[in-house]
C-alpha positions as CSV (number, residue, x, y, z in Angstrom):
1,M,105.1,37.9,107.9
2,A,103.8,41.2,109.1
3,A,101.6,41.4,112.2
4,S,97.9,41.9,111.4
5,F,95.7,44.5,113.0
6,Y,94.1,41.6,115.0
7,D,97.6,40.7,116.2
8,I,98.3,44.2,117.5
9,S,94.9,44.9,119.0
10,A,92.4,42.1,119.9
11,A,95.1,39.5,120.6
12,P,97.1,41.4,123.3
13,F,93.8,42.7,124.8
14,L,92.6,39.2,125.1
15,Q,95.9,37.9,126.6
16,T,96.0,40.6,129.3
17,V,92.2,40.6,130.1
18,S,92.4,36.9,130.6
19,A,95.4,37.3,132.8
20,V,93.6,40.0,134.9
21,A,90.6,37.7,135.2
22,N,92.8,35.0,136.5
23,F,94.6,37.1,139.0
24,L,91.3,38.4,140.3
25,D,90.3,34.8,140.9
26,R,93.7,34.3,142.7
27,A,92.9,37.3,144.8
28,A,89.5,35.9,145.7
29,E,91.1,32.6,146.7
30,Y,93.7,34.3,148.7
31,A,91.2,36.5,150.5
32,T,89.1,33.5,151.4
33,A,92.1,31.7,152.9
34,R,93.9,34.6,154.6
35,G,92.3,38.0,154.0
36,P,92.2,40.9,153.0
37,D,88.5,41.6,152.8
38,L,87.7,41.8,149.1
39,E,85.3,44.7,149.5
40,D,88.1,46.7,151.3
41,L,90.5,45.7,148.5
42,V,88.4,47.5,145.8
43,T,89.3,50.9,147.3
44,E,93.0,50.2,147.9
45,R,95.5,52.5,146.2
46,L,99.2,52.4,145.6
47,F,99.5,56.0,146.8
48,F,96.9,58.4,148.3
49,D,96.5,60.5,145.1
50,M,96.3,57.5,142.7
51,A,93.1,55.8,141.6
52,P,91.7,52.9,143.5
53,F,91.8,49.2,142.5
54,H,88.3,49.1,141.1
55,F,89.0,52.0,138.8
56,H,92.0,50.2,137.3
57,V,90.1,47.0,136.7
58,E,87.2,48.9,135.1
59,C,89.7,50.7,132.8
60,V,91.2,47.3,131.7
61,S,87.7,46.6,130.3
62,H,87.1,50.1,129.0
63,H,90.4,50.4,127.1
64,S,90.0,47.1,125.3
65,L,86.6,46.2,123.9
66,P,85.4,49.8,123.6
67,A,88.7,50.7,121.9
68,L,87.9,48.1,119.2
69,E,84.4,49.4,119.0
70,A,85.8,52.8,118.4
71,V,87.9,51.5,115.5
72,K,84.8,49.9,114.1
73,T,82.4,52.8,114.6
74,G,84.6,55.9,114.8
75,V,83.2,56.8,118.2
76,F,85.1,56.2,121.4
77,N,82.4,55.8,124.0
78,P,83.6,53.6,126.9
79,P,81.0,53.1,129.6
80,G,81.2,55.5,132.5
81,L,83.2,54.6,135.6
82,R,80.8,53.8,138.3
83,G,82.6,54.5,141.5
84,R,83.1,51.8,144.1
85,V,82.3,48.4,142.5
86,A,82.0,45.1,144.4
87,F,84.8,42.7,143.8
88,A,82.5,40.1,142.3
89,E,81.2,42.7,139.8
90,L,84.8,43.4,138.8
91,Q,85.3,39.7,138.2
92,A,82.1,39.5,136.1
93,M,83.0,42.6,134.1
94,T,86.4,41.2,133.3
95,R,85.0,37.8,132.3
96,E,82.4,39.4,130.1
97,T,85.1,41.5,128.4
98,E,87.2,38.3,127.9
99,A,84.2,36.5,126.3
100,A,83.4,39.4,124.0
101,L,87.1,39.6,122.9
102,R,87.1,35.8,122.2
103,A,84.1,36.2,120.0
104,L,85.9,38.6,117.6
105,T,87.4,36.9,114.6
106,P,90.7,37.9,113.0
107,D,89.0,38.6,109.7
108,E,86.4,40.9,111.4
109,V,89.0,42.9,113.3
110,N,91.4,43.1,110.3
111,S,88.7,44.6,108.2
112,W,88.7,47.7,110.4
113,A,92.3,48.6,109.7
114,G,93.8,51.2,107.5
115,K,91.1,53.9,107.4
116,D,91.0,57.4,108.9
117,L,89.7,57.6,112.4
118,D,88.7,60.9,113.9
119,L,87.6,60.5,117.5
120,Q,85.9,62.8,119.9
121,I,87.3,62.0,123.3
122,G,85.6,64.3,125.8
123,P,86.3,67.9,124.5
124,R,89.2,66.8,122.3
125,R,88.9,65.8,118.7
126,L,91.8,63.5,117.7
127,A,92.8,62.3,114.2
128,F,94.1,58.7,114.2
129,T,94.3,55.7,112.1
130,P,93.0,52.5,113.8
131,E,96.6,51.3,114.2
132,S,97.8,54.6,115.8
133,F,94.8,54.8,118.0
134,I,95.4,51.2,119.3
135,L,99.2,51.6,119.6
136,T,99.5,55.1,121.0
137,F,96.3,55.5,123.1
138,S,94.5,52.3,123.9
139,L,97.3,49.9,124.6
140,P,99.4,52.2,126.7
141,N,96.3,53.1,128.9
142,F,95.2,49.5,129.0
143,H,98.6,48.2,130.1
144,F,99.0,51.0,132.7
145,H,95.7,50.1,134.4
146,A,96.4,46.3,134.2
147,S,99.8,46.8,135.8
148,M,98.3,49.1,138.5
149,A,95.7,46.5,139.4
150,Y,98.4,43.8,139.6
151,A,100.6,46.1,141.8
152,I,97.7,46.8,144.2
153,L,97.1,43.1,144.6
154,R,100.8,42.4,145.2
155,T,101.0,45.3,147.7
156,N,98.1,43.7,149.6
157,G,99.8,40.3,149.8
158,V,98.1,38.4,147.0
159,P,100.6,35.9,145.7
160,V,100.7,36.8,142.0
161,G,103.9,37.1,139.9
162,K,105.1,38.1,136.6
163,R,103.8,35.0,134.9
164,D,100.4,35.7,136.2
165,Y,100.5,39.2,134.6
166,E,101.8,37.8,131.3
167,G,99.0,35.3,131.0
168,Q,98.9,32.8,128.1
169,L,101.8,33.6,125.8
170,R,101.1,33.5,122.1
171,T,104.0,31.3,121.1
172,S,104.8,30.0,117.6
173,T,103.0,26.8,116.6
174,T,105.6,25.9,113.9
């Protein structure tokens, strides 16, 4: 059986957003027990010219749910990045995104597939299909930012591993 549009979009977004929410919780537990200060953590970077932790967590939300809204409406309009965001706000944002993704049904998401999708992203106008937008723009950006957030936590001593990043695998039920 071929993968549905839901299978290639909402399902992987949900899997990874849930994993990010869980490793943010692990970071909070670790910080309570041993440090680092969570509010210092939000500005940590892997390298001086890279974006800080809060940016990557914000982008996980921005490249998932707003990407699906773009497929639905034809307009990619993620919320603006806000600058330094408190750790608790990052946790709340991630959990809100997770809840909104859970609320989407496969039938609803699948109904958005297979049409033309011309998006205005800043000054650029890009012609996509919903499938090519998700597979070539949203998912690569989404996973890049999720992995950067994970790497910043690991670099700062938070005990998370590959299984934490993978989250709940979608295994066969047959």
